[in-house]
N, C-alpha and C positions, 0 to 999 in steps of 0.2 A: 336453517331454522327461521321461521317467520318472525318478524318483529312483534313484540308484545303490543296488545291493543292499548290505546290511549283514551282517557276520558277527561273532558273539559267541562267544568261548571262555569257557564257564562251567564249573561243577562244583567250583569252589574258593572258597567252598562253593556248592552248587547254588542256594540261595536268592538269592545275590548275582547270579548270571547271570539268573535269572528276574526279579529286581527291575530290572536294567538293561533288560531287554526291556520291562517294564511302563512304565518311564520313557520309553523311546523312543516307544512307542505313544501314551502320554499327551501328550507334547510334540508329536508329529506332529499330533495333533488340536488342541491349544491354541495352538501357535505357528505351525504350517504349514497349518492349516485342513483337515486330512484328516478326512473323515467317511465317504465311500464306501470300500468295500473296495479299489477300484482306485486310491485316492489314496495309500495307504500304501506305503512301500518294502518290497521283499522282504527278509525277515530270516531268517538262518540262526543257530540257537543250538545249539552242541554243549555238552551238560552232561556233561563227561568225568570219570570217577572217577579223579582224579589220585592218584598215590602220595603217601605221607606226606611233607609238607614243613615241618611245624611242630615237629619234635623232632630229636634228634641222629641218628636213624636214616635221615635223608633220603638218597636216592640221586640225586646231581646229574645224572649221565649219563642215568638213566632219566627223570627229570623233564624234562630238555631234549628228549629224544626224544618224550615224550608231548605236550609243548607244540608241538613242530615238526609232529607228526602232525596235531594239531588245526588249526593254521594252514594247513597244506598242504591239508587236506580242505576247509576253508572256501573257499580260493582256487580249488581244483579245481571246486567246486560253483558258482562264479561270484560269490562275495562280492567286491565292489569296495572296500569299506572295512571294516577290522576293528578290534576292540578286545578286550582281555582283562579280564574282570570279576573281577580279582584283582590287588592290588598285588604280593604276594609272588612270583607267577609271573614277574614281570618280571626277577627275579634270574636266571631260567633261560633268558632270551631269548638266542639267538645273534645275532651281528652281522648275519648274512645274512638274518635274519627281521625286522630293524628297518628295513623299507623304508617308502616314503612312504604306502602304503595302510594301515599299522598305526598306530593312535592309541596312543601310548606314555604311560602315565599320569604317571610322574615328569617327563618332558619337558614335558607339557602343564601340570602343576602349576606349574612354574617360571615360567610366564607369568601366573599368577593371584595370586601372592603380592605384597602391597604392598611396595614397595622399602624402606620403613622398618622392616619387620618381619622377625624371625627366628622362624619358626613352630615349634611343637612338633608332632612327628609321632607320632600314636598308631597303632602298627602291630604286626605280629607280631615276635617275637624274631628270626625268620629274616631279615626285611627289615632289622631293626636290625643284626644280625650282619654282613650284607653291605653295610651303609651304602647301601642302595638309593637312598633319596631324597637323601642327601648328595652323591651323584655328580652331581646335576643342579641343586641349589640349596642355599644355606646353611640349616641347620635344626638343631633340637635333638631329641634323643630323651629319653624319661623316664629317671629313675634306676632302678636295678635293682628296687627295691621296687615302684615304680609300674608298671614294665614287667611285673612278675609279675601285677599286678592286671589289666592290659590283656590279657595272655595268658589269664588265667582267664576274663575276660568273653567273649573270642572263642570259647573252648572251650565256654562255657555257651550261647552263641548257636547254635553248631553242634549242641549236644545238645538244643536246643529248650526251654531253660529259659524260664520265664514272662517275657514281654517287660517287664512292669512292674518286676520285680526287677532286670533288667539295666539298664534305663533309669535307675533310681534310682542304681545304682552308677556308671554312666557320667557322669551329671550331677554327682555329688559329686566324682568324680575330676577332671573338667574344672574345676570351681569352685576347686579347690585349686592349680591350676597357675598359675605367674606369667606365662606367655606370654599375650599378647592374641590371637594367631592360632593356632588349633588345626586341624590337618589330620587328618581321619579316614582314616588311611593303611592301613586294612584295610577291604575292601568289606563285611565282616560288620558293621562299625560304621556303614557307610552306611545300613544298614537302619533306623537310629534317627535319622538326620539331621533329618528333618522334625519330630521330637518334642523337639529340643534348642533351648533359647532362653536366651541369655545377653546381657544388655543391653550389656556392656562387652567382649565377646569376639567375634571373627570365627571362625565355624566353616566350614571349607572341606570340602565333600563331593566327592571326586574322581569318584565314580560319576555324580553329577549333571552335572559338567563334561564328562565323557566322553559322556554321552547327548546333550548339546547339540552337541558337536563332531562326533559321528557323523552327526547330522542335517544339520548345516551342510555337511559333505562330501558327504552323500547328495543334498541338494537343490540345492546351488549350484556345486559343483566340476564342471567339464566332464570328460568321459571323454577320455582321450588315446588316439588311434588310432595304433598302432605302424606304422612304415614297413615296407612289404613288401620 
């Protein structure tokens, strides 16, 4: 049986969506043995130019409508399993869109955290403001000064600042945190996950977990045929 088709909502920011696509293709090869073109799942990627969501000028209604439009377009085009390559966009999900074929990043993360740990979530101020991750599992957010540094790094990533500069800042910031488990709660930070190494800390990259889950659902979960 062919793997189920995958739909990705990207564009927030664009590189995060492209990175998730790359991870899916790489894991398809390394984990699922795909190498011929016909082996891989069909993948739809919408890199949508979302309205501003990282400052005080955000328009909640407009963002919800943009996200709904993307999800509906992917489903209309035949995507069987979907994911949003952005933590912050989950703030704008409507309940009607949180159905089984959508992989919900914060819900998925709740299953990946060691029971003995209360992780620190490095995310956008918008995610922190809406307590996005705290809705689904106990966690800490940075103090205001540290959060300012995180927001600055995210902005620099989006602007295309030299990766070496950002990586150095991110490593130093993580080193100074007391928590042993750190969640890269913004997909822009996920772009640096493979370059981070801390002997005494657990770094959780949601985008990597999502890539694995998408393929698990694509290759192993049976399609449900609706009753006529």
